[in-house]
C-alpha positions as CSV (number, residue, x, y, z in Angstrom):
1,X,5.5,46.3,80.9
2,X,6.0,42.6,80.2
3,X,7.7,41.6,77.0
4,X,7.9,38.3,75.1
5,X,10.8,38.3,72.8
6,X,11.0,35.6,70.1
7,X,14.3,34.8,68.3
8,X,16.8,32.2,67.3
9,X,20.1,33.4,68.7
10,X,21.3,30.4,70.6
11,X,24.1,32.3,72.2
12,X,21.4,33.6,74.6
13,X,21.3,30.1,76.1
14,X,25.0,30.2,76.9
15,X,25.8,31.3,80.5
16,X,27.9,34.5,80.5
17,X,27.8,35.0,76.8
18,X,27.6,38.6,75.4
19,X,24.2,37.9,74.0
20,X,22.9,36.7,77.3
21,X,24.4,39.7,79.1
22,X,22.7,42.0,76.6
23,X,19.3,40.4,77.4
24,X,19.9,40.9,81.1
25,X,20.3,44.6,80.7
26,X,17.4,44.8,78.3
27,X,15.5,43.2,81.2
28,X,16.2,46.2,83.3
29,X,13.6,48.1,81.2
30,X,10.7,45.7,81.9
31,X,8.7,44.3,84.7
32,X,9.3,40.9,83.1
33,X,11.3,39.8,80.0
34,X,10.5,36.4,78.6
35,X,12.7,35.2,75.8
36,X,11.7,32.4,73.5
37,X,14.6,30.8,71.6
38,X,14.0,28.5,68.7
39,X,16.6,25.8,68.9
40,X,17.2,22.2,67.9
41,X,17.5,19.7,70.8
42,X,21.2,18.7,71.4
43,X,23.0,16.3,73.7
44,X,23.6,19.2,76.0
45,X,20.5,19.4,78.0
46,X,19.1,23.0,78.0
47,X,16.5,23.9,80.4
48,X,14.6,27.1,81.1
49,X,16.9,29.9,82.5
50,X,15.8,32.4,85.1
51,X,18.0,35.3,86.1
52,X,16.2,38.0,88.1
53,X,13.2,39.1,86.0
54,X,14.5,37.5,82.8
55,X,13.2,34.1,81.7
56,X,14.7,32.3,78.8
57,X,12.9,29.3,77.2
58,X,14.5,27.1,74.5
59,X,12.1,25.1,72.3
60,X,14.5,22.1,72.2
61,X,12.8,20.9,69.1
62,X,13.6,17.5,67.6
63,X,14.0,18.9,64.1
64,X,14.2,22.5,62.7
65,X,10.8,22.5,61.1
66,X,9.1,21.5,64.4
67,X,10.7,24.6,66.1
68,X,8.0,26.8,64.7
69,X,5.1,24.7,66.0
70,X,6.9,24.3,69.4
71,X,7.5,28.0,69.6
72,X,3.8,28.8,69.1
73,X,2.8,26.2,71.7
74,X,5.4,27.4,74.2
75,X,4.7,31.1,73.5
76,X,1.0,30.5,74.1
77,X,1.8,28.9,77.4
78,X,4.1,31.7,78.5
79,X,1.4,34.3,77.6
80,X,-1.3,32.5,79.5
81,X,0.7,31.6,82.6
82,X,2.2,35.1,83.0
83,X,-1.0,37.1,82.5
84,X,-0.1,38.9,79.3
85,X,-2.8,41.2,78.1
86,X,-3.2,44.2,75.8
87,X,-2.7,46.8,78.5
88,X,0.5,45.5,80.0
89,X,2.3,43.4,77.4
90,X,4.0,43.3,74.1
91,X,5.4,40.5,71.8
92,X,8.6,41.3,69.8
93,X,9.8,39.1,66.9
94,X,13.4,39.4,65.7
95,X,12.4,39.4,62.0
96,X,9.4,39.9,59.8
97,X,9.7,36.5,58.3
98,X,9.2,33.0,59.8
99,X,9.7,34.2,63.4
100,X,7.6,37.3,62.7
101,X,4.8,34.9,61.6
102,X,4.9,33.1,64.9
103,X,4.8,36.5,66.7
104,X,1.8,37.5,64.5
105,X,-0.1,34.3,65.4
106,X,0.6,34.7,69.1
107,X,-0.5,38.4,69.0
108,X,-3.7,37.6,67.2
109,X,-4.7,34.8,69.5
110,X,-3.8,36.7,72.7
111,X,-4.8,40.2,71.6
112,X,-1.4,41.5,72.7
113,X,0.4,44.1,70.6
114,X,3.1,43.1,68.2
115,X,6.5,44.6,67.4
116,X,8.4,43.4,64.3
117,X,12.1,44.0,64.1
118,X,13.9,44.4,60.8
119,X,17.6,43.6,60.9
120,X,18.0,42.9,57.1
121,X,17.5,45.1,54.1
122,X,15.1,42.5,52.6
123,X,13.8,44.9,49.9
124,X,17.4,45.1,48.5
125,X,17.4,43.4,45.1
126,X,20.3,41.1,46.0
127,X,18.3,39.7,49.0
128,X,15.3,38.6,47.0
129,X,17.3,37.5,44.0
130,X,19.5,35.2,46.2
131,X,17.0,32.3,46.6
132,X,13.4,31.2,46.3
133,X,13.3,31.1,50.1
134,X,14.2,34.8,50.3
135,X,11.5,35.6,47.7
136,X,9.0,33.9,50.0
137,X,10.4,35.9,52.9
138,X,9.9,39.2,51.1
139,X,6.2,38.3,50.4
140,X,5.7,37.3,54.0
141,X,7.3,40.5,55.3
142,X,5.2,42.6,53.0
143,X,2.1,40.9,54.5
144,X,3.2,41.0,58.2
145,X,4.7,44.5,58.6
146,X,1.3,46.2,57.9
147,X,-0.1,44.2,60.8
148,X,2.5,45.3,63.3
149,X,1.8,47.8,66.1
150,X,5.5,48.8,66.3
151,X,8.4,48.4,63.8
152,X,12.0,48.6,64.8
153,X,14.7,48.9,62.1
154,X,18.5,49.0,62.8
155,X,19.5,51.7,60.2
156,X,18.1,54.7,58.4
157,X,18.8,52.9,55.1
158,X,16.3,50.2,56.0
159,X,13.8,52.9,57.1
160,X,14.1,54.5,53.6
161,X,13.8,51.1,52.0
162,X,10.5,50.4,53.9
163,X,9.1,53.6,52.4
164,X,8.6,51.5,49.2
165,X,5.7,49.9,51.1
166,X,4.0,53.3,51.0
167,X,1.0,53.9,53.4
168,X,0.4,50.2,54.1
169,X,2.3,50.5,57.4
170,X,0.2,51.6,60.3
171,X,3.1,51.7,62.8
172,X,5.7,54.4,63.0
173,X,9.2,53.1,62.1
174,X,11.6,53.5,64.9
175,X,15.4,53.4,64.1
176,X,17.5,51.8,66.8
177,X,20.9,50.6,65.8
178,X,22.8,47.6,67.2
179,X,24.5,48.5,70.4
180,X,28.3,48.5,70.2
181,X,30.4,49.1,73.3
182,X,32.7,51.6,71.6
183,X,34.4,52.7,74.9
184,X,35.7,49.2,75.6
185,X,36.9,48.9,72.0
186,X,38.7,52.2,72.2
187,X,40.4,51.2,75.4
188,X,41.2,47.6,74.2
189,X,44.9,46.6,73.8
190,X,46.2,44.7,70.8
191,X,47.5,41.3,71.8
192,X,49.1,40.7,68.4
193,X,50.3,42.8,65.5
194,X,49.0,41.7,62.2
195,X,52.0,43.1,60.4
196,X,54.3,41.0,62.5
197,X,52.1,38.0,61.8
198,X,52.4,38.7,58.0
199,X,55.7,40.6,57.6
200,X,55.7,40.1,53.8
201,X,52.8,42.5,53.5
202,X,53.5,46.2,53.4
203,X,49.8,47.1,53.8
204,X,47.2,44.8,55.3
205,X,43.5,45.0,54.5
206,X,41.1,43.2,56.8
207,X,37.7,41.6,56.3
208,X,35.8,40.0,59.2
209,X,32.5,38.3,58.8
210,X,30.6,35.0,58.2
211,X,31.9,33.7,54.9
212,X,28.5,33.4,53.2
213,X,27.2,34.3,49.7
214,X,25.6,37.6,50.7
215,X,28.9,38.9,52.2
216,X,30.2,39.0,48.5
217,X,33.9,38.5,49.5
218,X,34.6,37.5,46.0
219,X,34.3,41.2,45.0
220,X,37.4,41.9,47.2
221,X,39.3,39.0,45.7
222,X,38.6,40.2,42.1
223,X,39.8,43.7,43.2
224,X,43.0,42.1,44.5
225,X,43.7,40.6,41.1
226,X,43.9,44.2,39.7
227,X,45.7,45.7,42.7
228,X,48.6,43.2,43.0
229,X,49.7,44.2,39.5
230,X,50.7,47.6,41.1
231,X,51.2,46.7,44.8
232,X,52.8,43.3,45.0
233,X,53.1,43.4,48.8
234,X,49.4,44.2,49.4
235,X,47.7,41.7,51.7
236,X,44.1,40.8,52.3
237,X,43.3,38.9,55.5
238,X,39.8,37.4,55.7
239,X,38.7,36.3,59.2
240,X,35.7,34.1,59.4
241,X,34.1,30.8,58.7
242,X,31.2,29.6,56.6
243,X,30.0,27.6,53.6
244,X,31.8,29.8,51.1
245,X,35.4,29.3,52.3
246,X,36.3,26.4,50.1
247,X,34.9,28.0,47.0
248,X,36.5,31.4,47.7
249,X,39.9,29.7,48.3
250,X,39.6,28.2,44.8
251,X,38.6,31.5,43.3
252,X,41.6,33.2,44.9
253,X,44.3,31.0,43.3
254,X,45.6,33.9,41.2
255,X,46.2,35.9,44.3
256,X,46.9,33.1,46.7
257,X,50.2,34.7,47.9
258,X,48.3,37.9,48.8
259,X,45.1,36.5,50.3
260,X,44.9,34.8,53.7
261,X,41.9,33.0,55.2
262,X,41.8,32.7,59.0
263,X,39.2,31.1,61.3
264,X,37.0,33.4,63.3
265,X,38.6,34.9,66.4
266,X,37.2,36.5,69.5
267,X,40.2,38.8,69.5
268,X,39.2,41.0,66.6
269,X,40.4,44.1,68.5
270,X,44.0,43.1,67.8
271,X,43.2,42.9,64.1
272,X,41.3,46.1,64.0
273,X,44.1,48.0,65.8
274,X,47.0,46.7,63.7
275,X,45.6,46.5,60.2
276,X,45.6,49.4,57.8
277,X,42.2,49.2,56.1
278,X,38.9,47.4,56.7
279,X,36.7,46.3,53.8
280,X,33.0,45.4,53.7
281,X,31.7,44.2,50.4
282,X,28.3,42.7,51.3
283,X,25.5,42.7,48.8
284,X,23.2,43.7,51.7
285,X,23.4,44.3,55.4
286,X,20.9,45.3,58.1
287,X,23.4,47.3,60.1
288,X,27.1,46.3,59.7
289,X,28.4,46.1,63.3
290,X,32.0,45.5,62.2
291,X,32.1,48.9,60.6
292,X,31.4,50.5,63.9
293,X,33.9,48.3,65.7
294,X,36.7,49.0,63.1
295,X,36.1,52.8,63.3
296,X,36.1,52.7,67.1
297,X,39.5,51.1,66.9
298,X,40.8,53.8,64.6
299,X,40.8,51.6,61.5
300,X,39.7,53.3,58.2
301,X,36.9,51.7,56.2
302,X,35.9,51.2,52.6
303,X,32.4,49.7,52.2
304,X,29.7,49.1,49.7
305,X,26.7,51.4,50.5
306,X,24.9,48.9,52.8
307,X,23.6,49.0,56.3
308,X,24.9,51.9,58.3
309,X,27.9,52.6,56.1
310,X,26.7,56.0,54.7
311,X,25.5,57.1,58.1
312,X,29.0,56.4,59.6
313,X,30.7,58.6,56.9
314,X,33.0,55.9,55.6
315,X,34.4,55.7,52.0
316,X,31.8,54.2,49.8
317,X,32.5,52.0,46.8
318,X,30.3,50.7,44.1
319,X,29.5,46.9,44.0
320,X,32.2,46.6,41.3
321,X,35.8,45.3,41.5
322,X,37.3,48.1,39.4
323,X,35.7,50.8,41.5
324,X,36.7,49.1,44.7
325,X,40.3,48.8,43.5
326,X,40.3,52.5,42.6
327,X,39.0,53.4,46.1
328,X,41.8,51.3,47.6
329,X,44.4,53.0,45.5
330,X,43.1,56.3,46.5
331,X,43.4,55.3,50.2
332,X,47.0,54.1,49.6
333,X,48.0,57.5,48.2
334,X,45.8,59.7,50.5
335,X,45.6,58.0,53.9
336,X,43.2,60.1,55.9
337,X,41.6,59.6,59.3
338,X,37.9,59.0,59.0
339,X,35.2,60.6,61.2
340,X,33.5,58.3,63.7
341,X,29.8,58.9,63.9
342,X,28.3,56.5,66.4
343,X,25.6,58.2,68.4
344,X,25.8,56.2,71.7
345,X,28.7,56.9,74.0
346,X,27.5,54.7,76.7
347,X,25.1,51.9,77.6
348,X,22.9,54.4,79.5
349,X,22.4,56.5,76.4
350,X,21.4,53.4,74.4
351,X,19.0,52.2,77.1
352,X,17.3,55.6,77.2
353,X,16.5,55.3,73.5
354,X,15.6,51.6,73.9
355,X,13.0,52.5,76.5
356,X,11.7,55.3,74.3
357,X,11.0,52.8,71.6
358,X,8.6,51.0,73.9
359,X,7.2,54.1,75.5
360,X,8.8,53.4,78.8
361,X,9.8,56.3,81.0
């Protein structure tokens, strides 16, 4: 089978990156894997990449809006030049929104089957309430998903959410989580101790994510305002960068002595392995990779019921600062080891299910 994958993860273009390595072993499942990456042209000249049977094509668009037109034009060329047809090929789009629309147009014009992937719980009220852009995306997804021949979601929660679309969907919904190399995480060694880094904290809570609106980090800050009245040496370390950092720093003035903002680090293992508790307070998630990573490192988790949180068996909090504070207090008094329920013990197990999704033996 030949696969044309359409997405916007520009890390795929970086030699030796984890994203590129992941594409290379996805390529092991196919006769040919063609990956179309929507990107804006930069000073760093990016050309087509070919490694074995994996071909990566950047759009190198002058402006972001043109990337969609460039992607359709380049996708049509890839399909024509590599003899894609209904019997031997598939188009896979990373979302059911703008990129899904490109995949839909390419599938229609080439008569090739279409897979739409859903990595975000877009029917969650917080998603569509967030912006006009997201409201349009919801409408677009509701139109595109019934046209798909295959649908891949990353959590059972999203699968249940799509049941709201009723019998409009013609394709079976296949649940395939994000792959996490849990074995490497378990064996990983901590290079630093977060308690030694912040010795004035008796208990360190960790958050690690992009600092954006949907991550709802303000919820944890509000919970801290209640918690420090009882636990003056409780610390919250927020690791990540994004547009909300400045606003959240201003919001955390009341608890500035107990809340630390750090830039993103590639050494999250050290933080996972030496912190006391991991928090995830997102309004919505597709999966929640950091939950799996934290648990694999033996770090207990309290999370809002988003993504895979309930499936992993972590402590669930309401989207409410008082309830979150109560859950944290309960953890402080009753520290218990949490079960780890990640179904894939190895890359081989994951690839077996990955091939099953495409009907590959």
